[in-house]
N, C-alpha and C positions, 0 to 999 in steps of 0.2 A: 388183268386188273379187276379187282373185286367191284361188283355193282353195289348200289346203295342198299338194296335189299339184303345182300350177303353181309354187308357191314352191320346192318341193323340186327341180323340174326346172330352175329358173333357174340359169344358169351362174354360178359364183362368180368373182370377179376373180382374175387370175393370181397375185397375191401371197397370196391366201387358199387357193389350191388345195393339195390334199394333195401332199406331195413324191413324186417318182417313186421307184420301187423302187431301192434302192442309192444314192440321193442322200443326201448328208450333211445333217444338221440345220443350221439357221442358226448356232447357237453353234459347232458344229464347224468349219463353213466359215470363220467369222470368226476362230477360233483358227488355222486353217491359213493364212489370209491374213496374219495378224500374224506367224506363224512365218516365212513366206517373206520378209516385209518385214524382219524382224529379221535373218534370214540375209543378206539383201542389204546391210543396213547394216553388218553385221560384215565382210563381204567388202570393202566400200568403205573401212571404217576400217582394215582390214589393209593395203590398197593405199596408203592415205594415209600411214600410219605408215612403210611401206617406202620410199615416195618421200622423205619427210622425213629418214629415217635416211640414205638414199643421198646426198642433197644436203648434209646436215650433215657426213657423213664426208668427202665430196669437198672441202668448204670447209676442214675441219681438216687434211686430208692433201694439200692442193693442191700444195705444193712437191715432194712425193714421188711423186704419182700422175699429175701432168700430163705428157703425153708430150713437150711442147716448152716452151720459154720463151714465156710469153704475150705478151711484148714483142718477141720476136725477129722480125725481118723478113727475107723472102726473096722479092724481086721476081720471081725466076725461077719461083717456085711460086705466082704471083698467081692468085687465083680458081680454085684446083684444086678440082674437084668432090669430093663424098664418095666413100669407097672403093668403094661398090657401083655408082657411076655410071660410064659410059664416060669414060675419061681420068682416073679417080680414082686415088688412091695410098693404100696401106695405112699409109704414114707419117702421113697426115692423115685419120683415119677420118671426120671430119665436114667435111673440106675446109678451105680457107683463105680469107682475105678479100683485099681489093684489094692490101694490102701484103705478102701472103704469110704472115700470122700464122695459126697453127693455131687453128681455131674451137673445137675441143674443149678445148684448154688454156685459152683465154680464158673459156669457159663455166664451167670448174671454178674458176678464180680469181675470176670474176665472182660466183660463189655467195658468196664471202666478203663482198664489198661488200654484196650484197643482204641477206644474213642479219644482218650486223653492223648495218646501218642499221635494218632492221626490228626487231630485238630491242632494241637500245639506245634507239631513239626511243620504242618502246612502254614500256620500263622507266622512262624519264624522264617520259613523259607520265602513266603510271600513278601514279608517286610524286606528281607535281604535282597531278594531278586528285583523288587521294584526299585529300590534305591540304586542298586548297581546298574540296572537297565536304564533308568532315567539319566543317570550320569553319563553312561556310555552313549546313549542315543542323542542326548541334547548337546553335549559338549564335543563328542567325537574326538578326532585326533589321536594323540598318544594314549590317552586314557581309554578310549574305545578299543584300540589295538591291544593294550595290555589285558583288559578285562576279557575280551573275546578270545584271546590266545589262552588265557587261564581257563576259560570255559572249554575250549577245545581239548586242552590237556586232561581236564577232568572227565570229559565225555569219552576220551580214549581209554579210560580205565573202567572196566565193568563195575556197575554200581554196587553189586553184591560183594565183589571182591574188595572194593574200597571200604565198604561198611564193615565187613568182617575184620579187615586189618585194623581199623580204628577201634572197634569194640574189643579186639584182643588186647590192645594197648591200654585203653581206658578202663576196661572191666565192664561187667554186665550190671546195669542199673537203669531205672526209668529215665533219669536225667540224661545219662550218656546216650541212651537210645534216641531220645528226642533231639539231642545235639547232633548225633551222627546223621539222622534223617534230614535235619535242617542243612547241614553242610553239604550233603550229597545231592540235594534237590534244588539248589538255588539257580542252577543253569537254565532250567526250563522257563521259570518266571522272568529271569533277566533277559533271555533272548526274545520272548514274546513282548515284553515291555520295550526293549530296544527297537524292535521292528516297527511297533506302532509309533513310537516317538520319532523315529527317522522319517516316517511319512508325514506326521503331523507338523513337524517343525518347518516344513516347506509350504504349508498352507498359508493363504493370505491373511487369515485372522492372527496367526502367530507373527507373521512379518509386520503386520500393522501394529500389534502390541509392542513389538521390539522398537518400531519406529517412534512410538509415543514415549519411549523411555522407561518402560516397565522393567523392574528388576527380574533377574532370572528366577528368583524364588517365587515371585508372583506369577510369572508365566507358567512355571511348572505346576504350582499348586492350583491355580485358578483356571488354566486353559488346557493343560496336558493331562493332569492326573484324572479329571472326571471322565475322559475318554477311555481310560484304562479299566474303569470299574467293571463294566459289563463283561468283557472277555476274561478278566482275571477272576471274577466271581465264579463263572462257569468252570474255568480251569481248576480253581482251588477245590471246588466240589468234587470233581473227578479225581484230583490228587489225594484227597482224604482217603478214598477207597484204596488207591494204590499204596498209600503208606500203611494202611491196616494190613494189607497182604504182606508188605515188606516187613512189618513188625512181627507178624506171625512166622515169617520165614526165619528171621533171626532168632526168635524164641524157640523155634523148632530145632535150630542148631545149637541151642544153649547159650546164645549170645544176647538174649533179650533181658527181660526183668529177672531178678534173682528169684529162684524158688525159695519157699513154696508159694509165692504170690501167684494166684491163678492167672493164666494167660492162655488165650485160645491156641496159640502156636505151641506152647509147652504142653498143653493137654493133648494135642495131636501127636507130639513126640512121645509122650508117656504111653499113649494107647497103641502105638504102632507095633510094639513088641508082641502083643497078644491079640492082634486084630482078628485072627482066625478063630480065637476062642471067645472073645468078647468084643463085638464091633462098636458098641455104644460109647465108650469113653473117648474115641477119636472121631466118630461119625457126627455126633451132635455139635462139637466145636467147629468142625468143617462146614456143616450146614449153616451155622451162625455166621461164619466168615463170608460164605457165599451169599447169604441173604442180605447182609449189610452192604457188601461191596456192590452187588447188583442194584440195590436200592439207590445207592449213591450215584452209580453210573446213569440210571434212569433220570434221577433228579438233575444231574449235571447236563445231560442231553437236553432236557426240557428248558433249563435255564439258558443254555446256549441258543436254542431256537427262539426263546422269548426275548432275550436281550440283544440279539443281533438283528438290526433292521433289515438287512439284505435277506436273511433266512426267512423272516416274517413275510417279506414281499413275495418270495418264491413260493412259499407254502400256501398262498391264497389262491 
């Protein structure tokens, strides 16, 4: 059996050893790490907001800030490289495509299509999903079963296949594209809304309001709907980026807006055939998609953290 002296000389594990002179205690180090992480998130958020403001301003002011007509063709300037490359021209900072159309001007005007499709489709989907989710979660019964089985059927069909089939029937246009994205995306918002309402309708304040004789409309609008704002705003922000990617995918397949209307997806499709010869007609639209979607994801994550009380408490 070890003596007291032997136990005292036994080396302690590394985690239990006394801190070195000048080393910060664990709580101080943890606070320092959280402070650095918070500063990094703030920098990322600032960059995301700056990118979104830039592209929104470009979309709004496109007719005035675009250096050239996005539909204007000049075969003499076909596949002109960017201004900083050998053979480039300052008149076309990001170069031209096969038909001599200015890439920068088409990206600026293409921002209009992507942002309009993303925002309008999410707005329509949000309205549809909230109404159906509220009805299914609050009333339940047969209505809930029918709506959720319909949602299950739609989820069983790949979204891209479903959208391609609808667009092939309706034809390529901006209105049809927004309509298709609205139809194919309501399930997410309705399920989130239904789950929250199923929980809220069992709370005491809802039971008390029902006991006082309040109408269903008043209960839904005054007591249930305000609790949906925070999660749905964060979800909608993330969904806008997803819809932009989806629109670019359909335009890449030729099922988006009709040419020659500039669209980032169609620009990617047009430039892929001569990517090894001229990389810029497809690279810059791809970078624009990446920048906007990444900025929207960062903004959506920040909104989720700020609007969710539980996440705010954990982050402290």
